[in-house]
Backbone as JSON Lines, residues from 0, in Angstrom:
{"i":0,"aa":"A","n":[-29.52,43.76,37.96],"ca":[-29.47,43.37,35.48],"c":[-27.89,42.51,35.62]}
{"i":1,"aa":"D","n":[-27.42,43.02,36.45],"ca":[-25.14,42.31,35.75],"c":[-25.58,40.45,36.9]}
{"i":2,"aa":"G","n":[-26.58,40.4,37.74],"ca":[-27.01,39.61,38.49],"c":[-27.76,38.26,37.38]}
{"i":3,"aa":"R","n":[-28.1,38.99,36.35],"ca":[-28.99,37.92,35.94],"c":[-27.84,37.84,34.18]}
{"i":4,"aa":"R","n":[-27.0,38.85,34.35],"ca":[-26.74,38.67,32.99],"c":[-25.39,37.52,33.17]}
{"i":5,"aa":"R","n":[-25.06,37.24,34.26],"ca":[-23.62,36.65,34.05],"c":[-23.96,35.32,34.12]}
{"i":6,"aa":"P","n":[-25.48,34.77,34.51],"ca":[-25.48,32.89,34.49],"c":[-25.62,33.26,32.97]}
{"i":7,"aa":"R","n":[-26.74,34.16,31.79],"ca":[-26.65,33.93,30.53],"c":[-25.41,33.59,30.37]}
{"i":8,"aa":"E","n":[-24.61,34.22,30.54],"ca":[-23.02,34.13,29.97],"c":[-22.39,33.13,30.49]}
{"i":9,"aa":"Q","n":[-22.53,32.37,31.54],"ca":[-22.1,31.58,31.62],"c":[-22.84,30.33,30.76]}
{"i":10,"aa":"R","n":[-24.37,30.39,30.44],"ca":[-24.99,29.24,30.06],"c":[-24.02,29.51,28.55]}
{"i":11,"aa":"S","n":[-24.58,30.4,28.24],"ca":[-23.97,30.88,26.34],"c":[-22.27,29.89,26.35]}
{"i":12,"aa":"L","n":[-21.64,30.57,27.36],"ca":[-20.18,29.52,27.18],"c":[-19.99,28.56,27.29]}
{"i":13,"aa":"R","n":[-21.47,28.06,28.07],"ca":[-21.27,26.15,28.45],"c":[-21.32,25.76,27.41]}
{"i":14,"aa":"L","n":[-22.3,26.53,26.62],"ca":[-23.22,25.68,25.08],"c":[-22.35,25.24,24.27]}
{"i":15,"aa":"S","n":[-21.05,26.58,23.73],"ca":[-20.27,26.77,23.31],"c":[-19.68,26.16,23.18]}
{"i":16,"aa":"I","n":[-19.09,25.45,24.5],"ca":[-18.22,24.95,24.64],"c":[-18.44,23.17,24.58]}
{"i":17,"aa":"N","n":[-19.44,22.94,25.16],"ca":[-20.35,21.57,24.66],"c":[-20.47,21.74,23.35]}
{"i":18,"aa":"A","n":[-20.83,22.3,22.77],"ca":[-21.17,22.64,20.81],"c":[-19.39,22.09,20.53]}
{"i":19,"aa":"R","n":[-18.87,22.43,20.82],"ca":[-17.11,22.6,20.41],"c":[-16.71,21.0,20.7]}
{"i":20,"aa":"E","n":[-16.8,20.29,21.62],"ca":[-16.41,18.85,22.35],"c":[-17.18,17.95,21.45]}
{"i":21,"aa":"R","n":[-18.51,18.15,21.34],"ca":[-19.27,17.23,20.67],"c":[-18.87,17.18,18.99]}
{"i":22,"aa":"R","n":[-18.55,18.57,18.77],"ca":[-17.94,18.96,17.3],"c":[-16.5,17.83,16.87]}
{"i":23,"aa":"R","n":[-16.29,18.5,18.07],"ca":[-14.17,17.42,18.3],"c":[-14.63,15.36,18.06]}
{"i":24,"aa":"M","n":[-15.46,14.97,18.83],"ca":[-15.75,13.54,19.43],"c":[-16.16,13.16,17.57]}
{"i":25,"aa":"H","n":[-17.48,13.96,17.25],"ca":[-17.88,13.12,15.81],"c":[-15.96,13.54,14.81]}
{"i":26,"aa":"D","n":[-15.63,14.38,15.52],"ca":[-14.86,14.12,13.94],"c":[-13.64,13.06,14.54]}
{"i":27,"aa":"L","n":[-13.51,12.97,15.9],"ca":[-12.54,11.57,16.6],"c":[-13.08,10.6,15.37]}
{"i":28,"aa":"N","n":[-14.81,10.41,16.25],"ca":[-15.32,8.89,15.27],"c":[-15.55,8.54,13.76]}
{"i":29,"aa":"D","n":[-15.45,9.94,13.22],"ca":[-15.26,9.77,11.92],"c":[-13.87,9.22,11.6]}
{"i":30,"aa":"A","n":[-12.97,9.44,11.76],"ca":[-11.65,9.26,11.79],"c":[-11.57,7.87,12.35]}
{"i":31,"aa":"L","n":[-12.03,7.28,13.1],"ca":[-11.91,6.03,13.62],"c":[-12.23,5.42,12.76]}
{"i":32,"aa":"D","n":[-13.56,5.83,12.07],"ca":[-14.19,4.79,11.67],"c":[-13.45,4.66,9.78]}
{"i":33,"aa":"G","n":[-12.83,6.1,9.32],"ca":[-11.78,5.62,8.2],"c":[-10.77,4.82,8.32]}
{"i":34,"aa":"L","n":[-10.03,4.99,9.25],"ca":[-9.05,3.84,10.09],"c":[-9.55,2.74,9.95]}
{"i":35,"aa":"R","n":[-11.09,2.48,10.48],"ca":[-11.47,1.22,10.37],"c":[-12.09,0.4,9.33]}
{"i":36,"aa":"A","n":[-12.03,1.5,8.36],"ca":[-12.82,1.05,6.7],"c":[-11.04,0.61,5.76]}
{"i":37,"aa":"V","n":[-10.05,0.38,6.64],"ca":[-8.94,0.84,5.59],"c":[-8.05,-0.7,6.09]}
{"i":38,"aa":"I","n":[-7.98,-0.88,6.85],"ca":[-7.66,-1.7,7.93],"c":[-7.84,-3.29,8.04]}
{"i":39,"aa":"P","n":[-7.77,-4.25,8.06],"ca":[-8.26,-5.84,7.4],"c":[-8.16,-6.27,8.68]}
{"i":40,"aa":"Y","n":[-9.6,-6.22,8.69],"ca":[-10.65,-7.72,9.66],"c":[-11.41,-7.77,9.13]}
{"i":41,"aa":"A","n":[-12.54,-8.61,9.95],"ca":[-14.12,-9.45,9.26],"c":[-14.78,-7.42,9.22]}
{"i":42,"aa":"H","n":[-15.27,-7.02,8.13],"ca":[-16.38,-6.52,7.99],"c":[-17.49,-7.15,7.62]}
{"i":43,"aa":"S","n":[-18.6,-7.19,8.25],"ca":[-19.55,-8.17,7.9],"c":[-20.93,-7.75,9.23]}
{"i":44,"aa":"P","n":[-21.74,-7.15,8.95],"ca":[-23.17,-7.05,10.06],"c":[-22.76,-8.39,11.43]}
{"i":45,"aa":"S","n":[-22.0,-9.7,11.25],"ca":[-22.58,-10.54,12.4],"c":[-21.41,-10.21,13.23]}
{"i":46,"aa":"V","n":[-20.25,-8.95,12.99],"ca":[-18.86,-8.78,13.6],"c":[-18.86,-7.28,14.32]}
{"i":47,"aa":"R","n":[-19.01,-7.23,15.47],"ca":[-19.8,-6.44,15.84],"c":[-18.02,-5.21,15.75]}
{"i":48,"aa":"K","n":[-18.21,-3.74,15.81],"ca":[-17.44,-3.18,15.38],"c":[-16.25,-2.9,16.61]}
{"i":49,"aa":"L","n":[-14.84,-2.76,15.94],"ca":[-14.23,-2.61,17.11],"c":[-14.26,-0.72,17.88]}
{"i":50,"aa":"S","n":[-13.86,-1.5,19.06],"ca":[-14.0,-0.21,19.12],"c":[-12.51,0.63,19.34]}
{"i":51,"aa":"K","n":[-12.92,1.78,19.82],"ca":[-11.75,3.05,19.58],"c":[-9.93,2.7,20.28]}
{"i":52,"aa":"I","n":[-9.86,1.73,20.99],"ca":[-8.76,1.27,21.21],"c":[-8.54,0.02,20.8]}
{"i":53,"aa":"A","n":[-9.42,-1.35,20.44],"ca":[-9.0,-2.03,19.55],"c":[-8.38,-1.84,18.48]}
{"i":54,"aa":"T","n":[-9.51,-0.6,17.51],"ca":[-8.57,-0.17,16.15],"c":[-7.47,0.51,16.18]}
{"i":55,"aa":"L","n":[-7.3,1.59,16.56],"ca":[-5.82,2.0,16.78],"c":[-4.45,0.54,17.32]}
{"i":56,"aa":"L","n":[-5.11,-0.18,18.29],"ca":[-3.8,-1.2,18.7],"c":[-3.81,-2.05,16.68]}
{"i":57,"aa":"L","n":[-5.23,-2.23,16.44],"ca":[-4.8,-3.06,15.44],"c":[-4.68,-2.37,13.93]}
{"i":58,"aa":"A","n":[-4.15,-1.16,13.77],"ca":[-3.66,-0.3,13.53],"c":[-2.67,-0.05,13.06]}
{"i":59,"aa":"K","n":[-1.9,-0.46,14.38],"ca":[-0.58,0.18,14.71],"c":[0.16,-1.26,14.3]}
{"i":60,"aa":"N","n":[-0.62,-2.02,15.1],"ca":[0.49,-3.78,14.76],"c":[0.35,-4.34,13.28]}
{"i":61,"aa":"Y","n":[-0.73,-3.86,12.69],"ca":[-0.42,-4.06,11.19],"c":[-0.03,-3.22,10.22]}
{"i":62,"aa":"I","n":[0.49,-1.88,11.35],"ca":[1.52,-1.16,10.35],"c":[3.03,-1.43,10.91]}
{"i":63,"aa":"L","n":[2.96,-2.46,11.59],"ca":[4.27,-2.69,12.16],"c":[4.67,-3.79,11.17]}
{"i":64,"aa":"M","n":[3.69,-4.92,10.79],"ca":[3.6,-6.02,10.41],"c":[3.92,-5.53,9.2]}
{"i":65,"aa":"Q","n":[3.42,-4.83,8.58],"ca":[4.12,-4.32,6.87],"c":[5.74,-4.09,7.17]}
{"i":66,"aa":"A","n":[5.67,-3.24,7.95],"ca":[7.56,-2.26,8.2],"c":[8.05,-3.66,8.28]}
{"i":67,"aa":"Q","n":[7.93,-4.52,9.31],"ca":[8.45,-5.87,9.15],"c":[8.97,-6.74,7.86]}
{"i":68,"aa":"A","n":[7.48,-7.16,7.46],"ca":[7.8,-7.43,5.63],"c":[8.11,-6.78,4.79]}
{"i":69,"aa":"L","n":[8.23,-5.85,4.44],"ca":[9.38,-4.49,3.68],"c":[10.96,-4.92,3.95]}
{"i":70,"aa":"D","n":[10.84,-5.29,5.71],"ca":[12.02,-5.0,5.62],"c":[12.91,-6.17,5.48]}
{"i":71,"aa":"E","n":[12.08,-7.14,5.46],"ca":[12.66,-8.3,4.79],"c":[13.2,-8.74,3.32]}
{"i":72,"aa":"M","n":[11.97,-7.93,2.57],"ca":[11.81,-8.47,1.56],"c":[12.84,-6.96,0.8]}
{"i":73,"aa":"R","n":[13.29,-5.53,1.34],"ca":[14.58,-5.37,1.61],"c":[15.8,-6.1,1.69]}
{"i":74,"aa":"R","n":[15.9,-6.91,2.02],"ca":[17.53,-7.58,2.73],"c":[17.23,-9.07,2.08]}
{"i":75,"aa":"L","n":[16.19,-8.97,1.28],"ca":[16.09,-10.68,-0.05],"c":[16.19,-9.83,-0.8]}
{"i":76,"aa":"V","n":[15.99,-8.28,-1.44],"ca":[16.88,-7.99,-2.39],"c":[17.72,-7.86,-2.45]}
{"i":77,"aa":"A","n":[17.98,-7.5,-1.73],"ca":[19.68,-6.8,-1.31],"c":[20.96,-8.27,-1.03]}
{"i":78,"aa":"Y","n":[20.49,-9.53,-1.1],"ca":[20.78,-10.75,-0.58],"c":[20.93,-10.97,-2.19]}
{"i":79,"aa":"L","n":[19.94,-11.53,-3.05],"ca":[19.99,-11.75,-4.58],"c":[20.68,-10.75,-5.28]}
{"i":80,"aa":"N","n":[20.82,-9.62,-5.14],"ca":[21.48,-8.61,-5.85],"c":[22.94,-8.39,-5.43]}
{"i":81,"aa":"Q","n":[23.78,-8.85,-4.59],"ca":[25.08,-8.93,-4.4],"c":[25.67,-10.19,-4.89]}
{"i":82,"aa":"G","n":[25.02,-11.3,-5.15],"ca":[25.2,-11.76,-6.29],"c":[25.58,-11.41,-7.79]}
{"i":83,"aa":"Q","n":[25.02,-9.79,-8.19],"ca":[24.79,-9.88,-9.41],"c":[25.78,-7.94,-8.89]}
{"i":84,"aa":"G","n":[26.2,-7.87,-8.17],"ca":[26.73,-6.45,-7.63],"c":[26.34,-5.87,-7.35]}
{"i":85,"aa":"L","n":[25.27,-5.61,-7.29],"ca":[24.37,-4.94,-7.42],"c":[23.98,-4.23,-5.59]}
{"i":86,"aa":"A","n":[24.61,-5.08,-5.24],"ca":[24.3,-4.32,-3.9],"c":[23.45,-2.92,-3.34]}
{"i":87,"aa":"A","n":[22.78,-3.08,-2.75],"ca":[22.35,-1.63,-1.92],"c":[21.97,-1.63,-0.4]}
{"i":88,"aa":"P","n":[22.85,-0.98,0.58],"ca":[22.27,-0.47,1.67],"c":[21.31,-0.4,2.17]}
{"i":89,"aa":"V","n":[20.73,-2.09,3.06],"ca":[19.64,-1.73,3.74],"c":[19.85,-1.5,5.37]}
{"i":90,"aa":"A","n":[18.38,-0.86,5.03],"ca":[18.59,0.13,7.14],"c":[17.62,-1.19,7.3]}
{"i":91,"aa":"P","n":[18.22,-1.18,8.13],"ca":[17.29,-2.67,9.73],"c":[15.85,-1.42,10.25]}
{"i":92,"aa":"A","n":[15.14,-2.25,10.13],"ca":[13.79,-1.67,11.03],"c":[13.16,-2.27,12.0]}
{"i":93,"aa":"P","n":[14.2,-1.51,13.27],"ca":[13.24,-2.17,14.84],"c":[12.11,-2.01,15.16]}
{"i":94,"aa":"L","n":[11.27,-2.63,14.26],"ca":[10.01,-2.05,14.57],"c":[8.88,-3.26,15.41]}
{"i":95,"aa":"T","n":[8.31,-3.36,16.54],"ca":[7.91,-4.06,16.89],"c":[6.66,-3.85,17.86]}
{"i":96,"aa":"P","n":[5.91,-4.4,17.97],"ca":[4.72,-4.89,19.09],"c":[5.48,-4.11,20.22]}
{"i":97,"aa":"F","n":[4.29,-3.18,21.4],"ca":[5.13,-3.65,22.3],"c":[5.14,-4.59,23.69]}
{"i":98,"aa":"G","n":[5.88,-5.08,24.31],"ca":[5.75,-6.36,25.11],"c":[6.16,-7.42,23.9]}
{"i":99,"aa":"Q","n":[6.01,-7.56,23.01],"ca":[6.39,-8.31,21.9],"c":[8.1,-8.57,21.67]}
{"i":100,"aa":"A","n":[8.5,-10.01,21.37],"ca":[10.21,-10.16,21.37],"c":[10.16,-9.78,19.33]}
{"i":101,"aa":"A","n":[10.94,-9.33,18.84],"ca":[10.91,-9.22,17.85],"c":[11.93,-10.04,17.08]}
{"i":102,"aa":"V","n":[11.33,-10.76,15.69],"ca":[11.84,-11.74,14.8],"c":[12.6,-11.21,13.19]}
{"i":103,"aa":"Y","n":[13.61,-11.41,13.31],"ca":[14.48,-10.53,12.52],"c":[14.99,-12.06,11.6]}
{"i":104,"aa":"P","n":[14.65,-12.45,10.52],"ca":[14.49,-13.94,10.11],"c":[16.21,-13.89,9.3]}
{"i":105,"aa":"F","n":[16.75,-12.87,9.11],"ca":[17.9,-12.24,8.45],"c":[19.76,-12.32,9.61]}
{"i":106,"aa":"S","n":[18.67,-12.27,10.87],"ca":[19.78,-11.6,11.74],"c":[20.76,-13.25,12.27]}
{"i":107,"aa":"A","n":[21.23,-13.07,13.03],"ca":[22.25,-14.25,13.27],"c":[21.63,-14.68,14.61]}
{"i":108,"aa":"G","n":[20.15,-14.0,15.14],"ca":[19.94,-14.95,16.45],"c":[18.98,-15.17,16.77]}
{"i":109,"aa":"A","n":[18.18,-15.73,14.84],"ca":[17.17,-16.05,14.63],"c":[17.26,-17.6,13.67]}
{"i":110,"aa":"A","n":[18.29,-18.44,13.77],"ca":[18.36,-20.12,13.95],"c":[16.85,-20.64,13.93]}
{"i":111,"aa":"L","n":[16.36,-21.06,12.83],"ca":[15.23,-21.79,13.86],"c":[15.4,-23.66,13.09]}
{"i":112,"aa":"G","n":[16.29,-24.52,12.37],"ca":[17.06,-25.44,12.05],"c":[16.89,-25.55,10.61]}
{"i":113,"aa":"P","n":[16.77,-26.77,10.4],"ca":[16.57,-26.86,8.69],"c":[15.42,-26.67,8.33]}
{"i":114,"aa":"C","n":[16.03,-26.15,7.07],"ca":[13.98,-25.78,6.13],"c":[13.86,-26.78,5.28]}
{"i":115,"aa":"P","n":[12.7,-27.33,5.04],"ca":[12.3,-28.49,3.99],"c":[12.37,-27.67,2.17]}
{"i":116,"aa":"D","n":[12.73,-25.92,2.58],"ca":[12.4,-25.75,1.35],"c":[13.79,-24.8,0.89]}
{"i":117,"aa":"K","n":[14.85,-25.24,1.81],"ca":[16.18,-24.69,1.75],"c":[15.65,-22.91,1.81]}
{"i":118,"aa":"C","n":[15.39,-22.32,2.5],"ca":[15.08,-20.76,2.74],"c":[16.51,-20.59,3.25]}
{"i":119,"aa":"A","n":[17.03,-21.18,4.31],"ca":[17.89,-20.94,4.7],"c":[19.15,-20.78,4.46]}
{"i":120,"aa":"T","n":[19.47,-20.86,3.11],"ca":[20.16,-21.23,2.5],"c":[20.8,-20.12,2.25]}
{"i":121,"aa":"F","n":[20.08,-18.85,2.44],"ca":[20.28,-17.28,1.42],"c":[21.25,-16.52,2.63]}
{"i":122,"aa":"S","n":[20.78,-16.64,3.83],"ca":[21.91,-16.43,4.48],"c":[22.15,-16.86,5.88]}
{"i":123,"aa":"G","n":[21.93,-18.41,5.91],"ca":[21.97,-19.37,6.9],"c":[21.53,-19.15,8.26]}
{"i":124,"aa":"S","n":[19.75,-18.61,7.84],"ca":[19.36,-18.61,8.33],"c":[17.7,-18.61,7.65]}
{"i":125,"aa":"P","n":[16.32,-18.68,8.82],"ca":[15.78,-19.22,7.59],"c":[14.17,-17.58,7.57]}
{"i":126,"aa":"S","n":[13.65,-17.98,6.63],"ca":[13.03,-16.56,6.16],"c":[11.81,-16.57,7.07]}
{"i":127,"aa":"A","n":[11.43,-15.76,7.34],"ca":[9.51,-15.53,7.83],"c":[8.52,-15.51,6.67]}
{"i":128,"aa":"L","n":[9.27,-15.56,5.41],"ca":[8.07,-15.83,4.2],"c":[8.48,-17.17,4.06]}
{"i":129,"aa":"C","n":[8.62,-18.09,4.94],"ca":[8.38,-19.92,4.43],"c":[7.75,-20.34,5.18]}
{"i":130,"aa":"K","n":[6.54,-20.92,5.03],"ca":[5.68,-21.48,5.67],"c":[6.56,-22.37,6.8]}
{"i":131,"aa":"H","n":[7.5,-22.98,6.78],"ca":[8.04,-23.74,7.49],"c":[8.92,-23.29,8.41]}
{"i":132,"aa":"C","n":[9.18,-22.3,8.28],"ca":[10.09,-21.88,9.42],"c":[9.23,-20.88,10.09]}
{"i":133,"aa":"S","n":[8.61,-20.24,9.42],"ca":[7.6,-19.36,10.29],"c":[6.18,-19.84,11.78]}
{"i":134,"aa":"E","n":[6.58,-21.35,10.99],"ca":[6.15,-22.33,12.74],"c":[6.22,-22.31,13.76]}
{"i":135,"aa":"K","n":[5.57,-22.13,14.68],"ca":[6.09,-21.92,15.81],"c":[6.15,-23.5,16.8]}
{"i":136,"aa":"P","n":[7.45,-24.03,17.25],"ca":[7.75,-25.69,17.85],"c":[7.09,-25.77,18.43]}
């Protein structure tokens, strides 16, 4: 009787473990579908669904891009407020995608040459918001 009971218990335990893993994977896939719905990429029937890793990488890079844009806007506001005596401290956001160089438009090492829109007059270096300064040579 004990010999038969063991395999039944093991089978029941294995089915329980499998069901838990299946539920976990469904939850993960639902979360990734939710992430795909809010990150910008082509959402059309002719475009393949992003893979899990592609979804995570795109989301990470989108977040980093948004953080850099926000940092630049803070720097611009701080610079504009300096002339009015309202300067507020702005903390730098050193966020860059893995393996890519950081581009900080208002730091000393970002000089890219003269800009026809004179955006470089803000602090002596061009702005990444300027279409002329952000073009690669």
